VODOVO-219230 format. One record per residue: residue number from 1; residue in three letters; chain; z, x negated, y negated of N, C-alpha, C in turn. Coordinates in Angstrom, 1 decimal. Layout:
N
[NUM 'Ala' 'A' [Z X Y] [Z X Y] [Z X Y]]
...
This chain:
86
[1 'Met' 'A' [6.2 -17.1 4.4] [7.5 -16.9 3.6] [8.6 -16.3 4.3]]
[2 'Lys' 'A' [9.7 -16.9 4.5] [10.6 -15.9 5.4] [11.2 -14.6 4.9]]
[3 'Thr' 'A' [11.8 -13.7 5.8] [12.6 -12.7 5.4] [13.3 -12.7 4.6]]
[4 'Asn' 'A' [14.6 -13.6 4.5] [15.0 -13.9 3.5] [14.9 -13.9 1.7]]
[5 'Asp' 'A' [13.1 -15.4 2.1] [13.2 -15.4 0.8] [12.3 -14.5 0.2]]
[6 'Val' 'A' [12.1 -13.3 1.0] [11.7 -11.8 0.2] [12.9 -11.0 -0.9]]
[7 'His' 'A' [14.0 -11.0 0.1] [15.1 -10.6 -0.6] [15.6 -11.6 -1.9]]
[8 'Ser' 'A' [16.1 -12.6 -1.5] [16.1 -13.4 -2.4] [15.8 -12.8 -3.6]]
[9 'Ala' 'A' [14.6 -13.3 -3.6] [13.2 -13.0 -4.8] [13.6 -11.8 -5.9]]
[10 'Gly' 'A' [14.4 -10.7 -5.2] [14.5 -9.7 -5.9] [13.9 -8.3 -6.4]]
[11 'Gly' 'A' [14.2 -7.4 -7.2] [13.1 -6.3 -7.1] [13.6 -5.4 -5.9]]
[12 'Ser' 'A' [12.8 -4.5 -6.3] [13.6 -2.6 -5.6] [13.3 -2.8 -4.3]]
[13 'Lys' 'A' [13.8 -1.9 -3.6] [13.3 -1.8 -2.4] [12.1 -1.6 -1.8]]
[14 'Ala' 'A' [11.4 -0.7 -3.0] [9.7 -0.5 -2.6] [8.7 -1.8 -2.9]]
[15 'Ala' 'A' [9.4 -2.6 -3.5] [8.8 -4.5 -4.1] [9.3 -4.9 -2.6]]
[16 'Thr' 'A' [10.3 -4.7 -2.1] [10.1 -5.6 -1.0] [10.0 -5.2 0.3]]
[17 'Gln' 'A' [9.9 -3.6 0.6] [8.7 -3.3 1.3] [7.1 -3.3 1.3]]
[18 'Leu' 'A' [6.7 -3.4 -0.1] [5.0 -3.9 -0.4] [5.0 -5.5 0.3]]
[19 'Arg' 'A' [5.9 -5.9 -0.1] [5.6 -7.5 0.4] [5.7 -7.8 1.8]]
[20 'His' 'A' [6.4 -7.2 2.6] [6.5 -7.1 4.2] [5.4 -6.8 4.7]]
[21 'Ala' 'A' [4.9 -5.8 4.4] [3.7 -4.8 4.7] [2.9 -5.6 4.3]]
[22 'Leu' 'A' [2.7 -6.0 3.5] [1.6 -7.1 2.9] [1.6 -8.6 4.2]]
[23 'Glu' 'A' [2.5 -8.8 4.7] [2.7 -10.1 5.1] [2.2 -9.9 6.8]]
[24 'Val' 'A' [2.8 -8.5 7.3] [2.2 -8.1 8.6] [0.7 -7.6 8.3]]
[25 'Arg' 'A' [0.2 -7.0 7.1] [-1.1 -6.6 7.4] [-2.1 -7.7 6.9]]
[26 'Lys' 'A' [-1.8 -8.9 6.5] [-2.6 -10.2 6.0] [-2.7 -11.1 7.7]]
[27 'Val' 'A' [-1.6 -10.6 8.3] [-2.2 -11.1 9.7] [-2.7 -10.5 10.4]]
[28 'Leu' 'A' [-2.5 -9.1 10.8] [-3.2 -8.0 11.1] [-4.8 -8.4 11.1]]
[29 'Phe' 'A' [-5.0 -8.5 9.6] [-6.1 -8.1 8.8] [-7.0 -8.7 8.4]]
[30 'Gly' 'A' [-6.3 -10.3 8.2] [-6.7 -11.2 7.6] [-6.6 -11.0 6.2]]
[31 'Asn' 'A' [-7.7 -10.9 5.1] [-8.0 -11.0 3.7] [-8.0 -9.4 3.6]]
[32 'Lys' 'A' [-8.0 -8.6 4.3] [-8.4 -7.2 4.0] [-6.8 -6.5 4.0]]
[33 'Leu' 'A' [-6.1 -6.7 2.9] [-4.7 -6.6 2.7] [-4.8 -5.4 2.9]]
[34 'Leu' 'A' [-4.0 -4.1 3.5] [-3.9 -3.1 3.6] [-2.3 -2.6 3.8]]
[35 'Val' 'A' [-1.9 -1.5 3.3] [-0.4 -1.2 3.5] [-0.6 0.5 4.1]]
[36 'Pro' 'A' [0.5 0.8 4.5] [0.3 2.7 5.1] [0.7 3.5 3.8]]
[37 'Thr' 'A' [0.6 4.5 4.3] [0.5 5.9 3.2] [1.7 5.9 2.4]]
[38 'Asp' 'A' [3.3 5.8 2.9] [4.3 5.5 2.8] [4.5 4.9 1.3]]
[39 'Val' 'A' [4.0 3.4 2.1] [4.4 1.7 1.1] [3.4 2.6 -0.1]]
[40 'Ala' 'A' [2.3 2.3 -0.2] [1.3 2.9 -0.9] [1.6 4.2 -2.2]]
[41 'Ala' 'A' [1.8 5.0 -1.5] [2.7 5.9 -2.5] [3.7 6.3 -3.2]]
[42 'Glu' 'A' [4.5 5.2 -2.7] [5.9 4.9 -3.0] [5.2 3.4 -4.3]]
[43 'Ala' 'A' [4.7 2.8 -4.4] [3.9 1.7 -4.9] [3.3 1.9 -6.2]]
[44 'Leu' 'A' [2.6 3.7 -5.9] [2.2 4.7 -7.1] [3.0 5.5 -7.7]]
[45 'Gly' 'A' [3.8 5.8 -7.5] [5.2 6.9 -7.5] [4.8 8.0 -7.3]]
[46 'Arg' 'A' [3.6 8.3 -6.7] [2.8 9.2 -6.1] [3.7 10.0 -4.9]]
[47 'Ala' 'A' [3.6 11.2 -4.4] [4.2 11.7 -3.3] [3.1 11.3 -1.9]]
[48 'Pro' 'A' [3.3 10.9 -0.5] [2.4 10.6 0.4] [1.3 11.8 0.0]]
[49 'Ser' 'A' [2.3 13.1 0.3] [1.1 14.2 0.4] [-0.1 13.9 -0.2]]
[50 'Thr' 'A' [0.0 13.6 -1.8] [-0.9 13.3 -2.4] [-2.0 12.1 -2.5]]
[51 'Leu' 'A' [-1.6 11.4 -1.5] [-2.8 10.6 -1.2] [-3.5 10.9 0.0]]
[52 'Arg' 'A' [-2.4 11.9 0.8] [-3.1 12.3 2.3] [-4.2 13.4 1.6]]
[53 'Lys' 'A' [-3.8 14.1 0.6] [-4.9 14.9 -0.2] [-5.9 14.2 -0.7]]
[54 'Trp' 'A' [-5.5 13.2 -1.5] [-6.9 12.3 -2.0] [-7.8 11.5 -0.9]]
[55 'Ser' 'A' [-7.4 11.3 0.6] [-8.4 11.0 1.7] [-9.1 12.8 2.0]]
[56 'Met' 'A' [-8.4 13.5 2.1] [-8.9 14.8 3.3] [-9.8 15.0 1.7]]
[57 'Leu' 'A' [-9.4 15.2 0.7] [-10.5 15.6 -0.3] [-11.9 14.7 -0.4]]
[58 'Gly' 'A' [-11.4 13.5 -0.6] [-12.4 12.8 -0.8] [-12.8 12.3 -2.2]]
[59 'Lys' 'A' [-11.9 13.2 -2.9] [-11.7 13.8 -4.7] [-10.9 12.3 -5.0]]
[60 'Gly' 'A' [-10.4 11.6 -4.7] [-9.0 11.0 -5.3] [-9.5 9.8 -5.9]]
[61 'Pro' 'A' [-9.1 8.8 -7.1] [-9.3 7.5 -7.2] [-9.7 6.3 -6.5]]
[62 'Ile' 'A' [-9.0 6.4 -5.3] [-9.5 5.6 -4.3] [-9.2 6.3 -2.9]]
[63 'His' 'A' [-9.9 5.2 -1.8] [-9.9 6.1 -0.3] [-9.4 5.2 0.2]]
[64 'Pro' 'A' [-9.0 5.7 1.2] [-8.4 5.0 2.6] [-8.9 4.3 3.6]]
[65 'Val' 'A' [-8.7 3.2 4.3] [-9.3 2.8 5.8] [-8.6 3.6 6.8]]
[66 'Arg' 'A' [-9.6 4.2 7.6] [-8.6 4.9 8.6] [-8.9 3.8 9.9]]
[67 'Val' 'A' [-7.5 4.2 10.5] [-7.5 2.9 11.6] [-6.3 3.3 12.7]]
[68 'Asp' 'A' [-7.4 3.8 13.7] [-6.5 4.1 14.8] [-5.7 5.9 14.3]]
[69 'Gly' 'A' [-6.2 6.9 13.6] [-6.6 8.3 13.4] [-5.1 8.0 12.1]]
[70 'Gly' 'A' [-4.7 6.9 11.8] [-3.7 6.9 10.3] [-4.6 6.3 9.3]]
[71 'Leu' 'A' [-3.7 6.2 7.7] [-4.5 6.1 7.1] [-4.0 4.6 6.4]]
[72 'Leu' 'A' [-4.5 3.4 5.8] [-4.6 2.4 5.4] [-4.8 2.5 4.2]]
[73 'Trp' 'A' [-4.3 1.7 2.8] [-5.0 1.2 2.0] [-5.1 0.1 0.9]]
[74 'Arg' 'A' [-6.0 0.3 0.2] [-6.0 -1.4 -0.1] [-5.3 -2.1 -1.0]]
[75 'Val' 'A' [-4.6 -2.9 -0.6] [-4.0 -3.5 -1.8] [-5.0 -3.5 -3.2]]
[76 'Asp' 'A' [-5.8 -4.2 -3.5] [-6.5 -4.5 -4.3] [-6.8 -3.6 -5.3]]
[77 'Asp' 'A' [-7.1 -2.0 -4.2] [-7.0 -0.6 -5.1] [-5.7 -0.2 -5.8]]
[78 'Leu' 'A' [-4.3 -0.1 -4.9] [-3.4 0.1 -5.9] [-2.8 -0.7 -6.8]]
[79 'Met' 'A' [-3.4 -2.4 -6.8] [-3.4 -3.1 -8.1] [-4.3 -2.3 -9.0]]
[80 'Arg' 'A' [-5.5 -2.0 -8.8] [-6.3 -1.7 -10.1] [-5.8 -0.2 -10.8]]
[81 'Leu' 'A' [-5.1 0.7 -9.7] [-4.9 1.7 -10.4] [-3.4 1.6 -11.3]]
[82 'Ala' 'A' [-2.6 0.9 -10.4] [-1.2 0.3 -11.7] [-2.0 -0.2 -12.8]]
[83 'Gln' 'A' [-2.9 -1.2 -12.9] [-2.9 -1.9 -14.1] [-3.8 -0.7 -15.1]]
[84 'Glu' 'A' [-4.7 0.1 -14.6] [-4.8 1.6 -15.2] [-4.5 2.7 -15.5]]
[85 'Gly' 'A' [-3.2 2.2 -15.4] [-1.6 3.4 -15.6] [-2.1 4.5 -14.8]]
[86 'Leu' 'A' [-2.7 4.7 -13.7] [-3.1 5.5 -12.9] [-1.5 7.1 -13.5]]
């Protein structure tokens, strides 16, 4: 998918960022689709600090993957939470 195709599809800035991040992560990680904390938080309507707290305490509804000291979140988990109405 070309960058222009993403923008012409419409949607919010967060959706565009998520689509772009998904494309990049798919190239890097194959079928393990992962997004950074800021994108995951925006997709869930939460503050990035909330997701970091979930990770730190290990008590959130989803858990991140740690890569090079950073947190990446599984898109499958984000979609599940969205469907459950987190």
